[in-house]
C-alpha positions in Angstrom: 162.1 79.5 28.9 160.2 76.6 30.4 158.5 76.5 33.9 157.8 73.4 36.0 154.8 73.3 38.4 155.0 70.7 41.1 151.4 69.6 41.4 149.7 68.8 44.6 147.3 65.8 44.2 146.0 62.8 45.8 146.9 60.3 43.1 143.3 60.4 41.6 142.9 64.1 41.1 144.7 67.3 41.1 144.1 69.6 44.1 142.8 73.1 43.6 146.0 74.8 44.7 147.7 73.5 41.7 145.4 75.4 39.4 146.3 78.7 41.1 149.9 77.7 40.9 149.6 77.1 37.1 148.2 80.7 36.7 151.2 82.1 38.4 153.5 80.0 36.3 151.9 81.2 33.0 152.4 84.8 34.2 156.2 84.1 34.2 156.1 83.6 30.4 157.2 80.5 28.4 155.9 76.9 28.4 154.4 75.4 31.5 154.9 71.8 32.3 153.5 69.9 35.4 155.1 67.2 37.4 152.9 64.5 38.8 155.0 62.4 41.3 152.6 59.7 42.6 151.8 56.1 43.0 149.3 54.7 40.5 148.6 58.3 39.7 147.6 57.9 36.1 144.2 59.6 36.8 145.9 62.6 38.3 148.3 62.9 35.4 145.4 62.7 33.0 143.6 65.4 34.9 146.7 67.6 34.9 146.9 67.2 31.1 143.4 68.8 30.8 144.6 72.0 32.6 144.3 75.0 30.4 147.8 76.5 29.5 149.8 73.4 30.3 151.8 72.0 27.4 153.3 68.9 29.0 152.8 66.6 32.0 155.7 64.7 33.5 154.4 61.6 35.2 156.8 59.7 37.7 155.1 56.8 39.3 156.6 54.8 42.2 155.4 53.6 45.6 157.8 56.0 47.4 155.6 58.9 46.0 152.3 57.6 47.2 152.1 59.9 50.2 154.1 62.8 48.9 157.1 62.4 51.2 159.2 65.5 50.8 162.6 63.7 50.4 161.4 61.6 47.6 159.6 64.2 45.7 162.5 66.6 46.0 164.8 64.0 44.5 162.4 63.7 41.5 162.2 67.4 41.0 166.0 67.7 41.2 166.3 64.9 38.6 164.5 67.1 35.9 165.4 70.6 37.3 168.2 71.3 34.8 165.6 71.6 32.0 163.6 74.4 33.7 164.1 78.1 34.4 161.4 78.1 37.2 160.3 75.5 39.8 157.0 76.5 41.1 155.2 75.1 44.1 151.9 76.0 45.8 152.6 77.6 49.3 150.8 74.8 51.0 152.0 72.5 53.8 153.3 70.1 51.1 154.9 72.8 48.9 156.6 74.4 51.8 158.0 71.1 52.8 159.6 70.2 49.4 160.7 73.6 48.0 163.4 74.5 50.5 165.0 71.1 50.0 165.1 71.7 46.2 166.5 75.3 46.6 169.1 74.2 49.1 170.3 71.3 46.7 170.4 73.8 43.7 172.2 76.4 45.9 169.7 79.1 45.1 167.4 81.4 47.1 163.8 80.5 47.4 161.3 83.2 46.9 158.3 82.3 49.2 154.6 83.3 49.2 154.6 85.0 45.8 151.4 87.0 45.3 152.2 88.7 42.0 154.6 88.1 39.0 155.9 91.3 37.7 158.3 89.6 35.1 160.2 86.3 34.7 162.7 87.4 37.4 160.8 89.9 39.5 158.0 89.1 42.0 155.9 90.6 44.8 155.6 88.9 48.2 154.0 90.1 51.5 156.2 90.8 54.6 155.5 92.0 58.1 152.2 89.9 58.2 151.1 91.5 55.0 151.6 95.1 56.1 154.2 95.6 53.4 154.8 94.2 50.0 158.3 93.4 49.0 159.5 93.5 45.4 162.1 90.7 44.9 164.3 90.2 41.8 166.2 87.0 41.5 169.3 86.6 39.4 169.6 82.8 40.0 169.7 80.7 36.9 166.9 78.5 38.4 164.0 80.3 40.3 162.4 78.3 43.1 159.0 79.8 44.0 156.2 79.1 46.2 152.9 80.7 45.3 150.4 82.0 47.7 147.3 80.6 46.0 145.0 83.3 47.2 146.9 85.8 45.0 146.0 84.1 41.7 142.9 83.0 40.0 142.7 79.3 39.3 143.5 78.1 35.8 140.6 76.2 34.1 140.7 72.6 35.0 139.5 71.6 31.5 140.2 72.7 28.0 143.9 71.7 27.8 145.4 68.9 25.8 149.0 68.5 27.1 151.1 65.4 26.3 152.0 63.2 29.1 155.6 62.0 29.3 156.4 59.1 31.6 159.6 59.5 33.6 161.9 57.0 35.2 161.1 57.4 38.9 163.8 58.4 41.3 164.8 55.8 43.9 163.3 56.0 47.3 165.5 58.2 49.4 165.0 56.0 52.5 165.2 58.9 54.8 161.5 59.0 55.9 158.7 56.5 56.1 154.9 57.1 56.0 153.4 55.8 59.3 149.9 57.0 59.2 147.5 60.0 59.1 144.4 61.1 61.0 142.2 63.0 58.7 139.2 64.9 60.2 136.0 64.1 58.3 134.1 67.2 57.5 130.9 67.7 55.3 131.7 71.4 54.9 133.9 72.8 52.2 137.6 72.9 52.8 138.7 76.1 54.5 141.2 77.3 51.9 139.0 76.5 48.9 135.6 77.7 50.4 133.6 80.6 48.7 132.0 81.5 52.0 133.6 81.3 55.4 132.1 82.1 58.8 134.6 82.7 61.5 134.3 83.1 65.3 136.5 84.7 67.9 137.3 84.6 71.6 134.2 86.7 72.3 132.0 83.5 71.9 133.3 82.4 75.4 133.3 78.6 75.0 133.2 75.7 72.6 129.6 75.2 73.3 128.8 78.7 72.5 130.9 78.6 69.4 129.0 75.6 68.1 125.6 77.0 69.1 126.0 80.3 67.5 128.3 79.7 64.5 127.2 76.4 63.1 123.6 77.4 62.2 124.9 80.3 60.3 127.4 78.2 58.4 124.7 75.7 57.7 122.4 78.3 56.3 125.1 79.7 54.0 126.8 76.3 53.1 130.0 77.9 54.5 133.2 76.6 55.9 133.9 77.3 59.6 136.9 79.3 60.7 138.2 80.7 63.9 140.7 83.3 65.2 144.0 82.2 66.8 142.6 83.2 70.2 139.5 81.0 69.9 141.7 78.1 68.8 144.1 78.7 71.7 141.2 78.8 74.1 139.9 75.4 72.8 136.7 76.8 71.3 137.6 75.4 67.8 140.0 72.8 66.4 143.5 73.8 65.0 142.5 73.2 61.3 139.8 76.0 61.5 142.5 78.6 62.4 142.6 81.6 60.0 145.7 83.9 60.1 149.3 84.3 59.6 150.0 81.1 61.6 146.9 79.4 60.3 145.4 79.2 56.9 145.4 82.0 54.3 142.0 82.4 52.8 140.3 84.7 50.2 136.7 83.6 49.8 134.0 85.6 48.1 132.4 86.3 51.5 134.0 86.3 54.9 131.9 86.8 58.0 133.9 87.6 61.3 131.8 87.3 64.5 133.4 88.3 67.8 136.8 88.8 66.2 138.7 92.0 67.1 141.0 91.9 64.1 144.6 91.4 65.4 147.2 91.7 62.7 147.7 88.0 62.9 144.2 87.3 61.9 143.9 90.1 59.3 147.0 88.7 57.5 145.0 85.6 56.8 141.8 86.9 55.5 142.0 90.6 54.3 142.2 89.5 50.7 138.6 88.2 50.9 136.4 89.7 48.3 133.6 90.9 50.9 134.2 91.1 54.5 131.4 91.4 57.1 132.3 92.2 60.7 130.0 91.7 63.8 131.5 93.2 67.0 130.1 95.2 69.9 133.3 97.2 70.1 133.1 100.0 67.6 136.8 100.6 67.8 137.7 96.9 66.9 140.5 96.9 64.2 138.4 94.3 62.1 136.1 97.3 61.0 139.1 98.9 59.2 139.1 96.1 56.6 135.4 95.2 56.7 133.2 96.1 53.8 130.2 95.8 56.1 130.3 96.3 59.8 127.7 95.7 62.4 128.3 97.1 65.9 126.2 94.7 67.9 126.2 91.8 70.4 126.9 88.7 68.3 124.7 86.6 70.5 121.8 88.6 69.3 122.9 89.6 65.8 124.0 86.1 64.5 120.7 84.3 65.5 118.7 87.2 63.9 120.8 86.9 60.8 120.1 83.1 60.7 116.4 83.7 61.2 116.4 86.2 58.4 118.2 84.0 55.8 
C-alpha cells in the first residue's frame, strides 16, 4: 500500500499544511510519497525530500503548474493515481479545489475534513459544525481524502532522505488561465499557522475600536489577528481574518476571544485550540462553555489592562 500526498507549495518551499497532511498519510500505513507539481520547483522538491517519513518525491515541472491551477494539477494527479491506494490533500482552499475533480474522474467518493485515521479504510470527520463526529469507512479501491490540518501534528520538516523522481508533466488542460492575485501583506503570523491568536467580535462596535483595542494586545503577544463572522460582516475586520465554519479553522496554542459570544459557527473554527481565554461581559455567553479561562468583564477595560500588565 502506497499513499500519495499532494503537496501545497510556492515552488520554493513546502507550506506547513503539507507537513500535517504527511502525518495523516503515515497513519494510514504503507509508504508515503509526495507530489510536487510546480514550475521551477526544484527547491520545493528538495524541501519535500527532507520531510521525515517520506520515501519518494514525484516532481512534475511545467509552466502550467506555476500557480497551482486545479485543472492542471488534477490531471497530473490522475496520471499517477493508479499506483496509489490513497490520494491525500490538505483541506485548504487549494486542496478543496483539486481533490473533488480527482475523485469525480476516478468515480470514487471523497472523504472530506479527516481529523483522525482509525485504519487504512476508516476515518473520522466532523459534521454538524463539529457537534458530531462521523466514522466513515471507504471500500473504494482508491481513497481520496482531504485532511483538516488542525487534527494532526506536523511531520518534521527535516531528517528525511527521500529520493526525487522527475515525472513527465501533464499537458496544460487549457481550461483556465491565471490572471493575477492580490495578496494582503501582513507582518503578523499567518492565521492558520499562528501559535497565538487574538480574536475580536461584534461587541467592539467599529473598525476603529477593533484596531484600537485588539492590535496592541496582538502586538504584545506576537499574535495573529482573528475575528468572528459577525465582526467581519459588520466591516470591523477583513474577510481573511474570519475564524469559523465559513472562515478559517485554527488550533493555536493560545486563543483569546474578546467580545465574541461563541456562536456555533465560530466555535467550529477554534474549539480545538490548546488554551482558550474568553473575555465577555455576558456571563451566559456560550464562549465560556469551551473556554479554559473566562473573564466576565467589559473588554474595553479588561483588554487595555491586560496589555498594560504584559
